[in-house]
Structure formats: C-alpha cells, structure tokens
KOLDRENMAR-80683 format. One record per residue: residue in one letter; x, y, z of N, C-alpha, C in turn. Coordinates in steps of 0.02 Angstrom, whole numbers, plus 50000, padded with zeros to 5 digits. Example, Ala and Ser with C-alpha at 12.3 -4.5 7.8 and 13.67 -1.06 7.14 Angstrom:
BEGIN
a506604971650390506154977550390506604983550390 s506424988850354506844994750357506455000250394 
END
This chain:
BEGIN
m514765138648026514505131848032515055127248060 q515665128748043516215124448066516275124548142 e516165130348173516245130848245515695127348284 i515145125248252514615121748288514585114348270 g515095111748236515125104548225515065102148154 f515125106648106515125104748035515805106848006 p516335102948022517015104948002517125105247927 k516715101847888516805101847815516315106447779 a515945110547817515475115147786515845119947740 r515565120747681515875125147631515325128447590 r515485134347565515035137847520514985134047454 q514395133447427514295130247362514645134447310 l515045131247269515415134947217514945137447163 e515075143447139514645146747090514545142447027 y515085139147004515025135346942514665128746951 h514465127147012514045121247025513325123147038 a513145129147021512475131647037511915127347008 d512035124346950511515120246918511355113946959 d511835111246995511715105147034511685106547109 a511605112847129511605114747199510945113047235 n510405112047198509755110447227509505115747276 g509685122047264509465127447307509855127947372 i510415124447376510815124347437511455128347427 d511585133047473512175137347467512765134847509 i512625131147563513155128647606513145120947604 q513705117947584513765110647580513995107647646 n513875101247653514135097247709513875099547777 t513225100547781512905102647844512385097547866 g512495091247850512045085947872511345086947846 r510855086147891510145086747873509935093847858 f510345098747878510165105747867510355107747796 k509865109847757509965112047688509885119647688 i510435123147680510455130347694510505134547630 q510045139247626510055144247573510205151047606 c510665154847578510865161347607510655167047561 k510465172447593510265178547557510545184547593 a510755189547555510955196047582510575201247542 m510135205047576509685209447541509565215947578 k509275220747542509085227047574508465226247617 k508015221647596507405220347634507355212747647 q506935210847693506845203747709506605200047647 p506905194147633506685190347574506005187047587 n505695184847534505075181047539505275173847557 v505295172547622505565166147647505205160047618 p504535159947615504205154047585504435152847513 e504535158047475504775157247405505485154447404 v505905156947448506595154347451506595147047471 m506165145247519506125138247542505925133547485 k505505135947439505285131747383505875129647339 n506405133747338506985132147297507465127247328 i507375125847393507825121147427507545114147419 q507905109947383507685103047372507915098747431 t507435095447463507585091447522507335084347513 k507615079947554507365073147561506945072847625 r506685067047640506205066147695506415069347762 d507005067947786507215070347852507625076747852 d507695079847794508085085947789507705091847820 i508085096847842507805102847870508025108847828 p507565111747789507745117647750507815123747795 v508335127647782508495133547824508645139347778 v508375145147794508545151247758508915155847807 v509535157547789509925162447828509935168747786 y509715174247816509695180447776509945186347817 k510315190547782510575196647811510215202547779 v509935206847821509595212747797510035218747812 d510155222847762510595228647771510425232547834 r510925233547876510885237547938510365235147988 k510115228947980509615226348027509825219848059 g510335216548033510575210348064510495204248020 t510695198648048510645192148013510145187748050 y509725184248012509185180348040509175173348010 v508825168848044508755161948020508015160248021 a507775156947968507075154847964507035147247952 f506595144047990506445136947982505695136247971 k505495130447946504775128947947504575127848020 y503955129448036503705129048105503825122148135 e503655116848099503725110048128504455108348140 d504915110848099505625109648110505875113648170 a505625119648179505815123648237505585120248301 l504975117548301504735113948360505175107848377 s505365104148326505795098348337506465100448367 l506755105748340507385108248367507315110748438 m506765114048454506655116448522506575110748571 r506255105348549506185099448592506865096548609 v507295096048559507975093348570508355097948617 l508315104448607508675109248650508405109148721 k507765108248728507455107948795507735102148835 e507855096548801508115090548834508855090948850 a509205095448817509935095948826510135099248891 
END
C-alpha cells in the first residue's frame, strides 16, 4: 500500500482487534481493507459484512488462496466508480 501512495499504511495490531471495525490495514484513506489467507476462496459477501464503513468508504477484501494467487474484491458499484476514474486518467 505504501508504494501506491499510502505511506502510513500499517497492519492493524492484533491487540486492537476489538476496535478494528473489520479493518486489517490502517491509514488507507477511504479504502477499508480486510485481508484473508486461506486454502479456498473466502465468502467475500460475509467478509464484507464485517467491514464497518462510513458513507464514502470503499470496503475491500484482499485474499490469498494457497497456490492460486492473491485477489482483490470490491462491491460492483465501487468497482465501476474506480474504473471511471482510471478511464479518465
């Protein structure tokens, strides 16, 4: 996250889990990121339910599946908004 413009991005500390609001990476602006490393793909909608967001926040699930790679999931409307911004760039 630091290399794309979030210099203060940090992993949520384990002992702050109670006040993490479902967010694993701190200091990422509007992006509220939950991370998973699993043998199989996680149930993304269930994971998204655990991410507490405000009005303009974008919940993101980053997940690594054993021997299959790392993936990112957004809600459809958030993905469209991001694609519009990228199209204009």
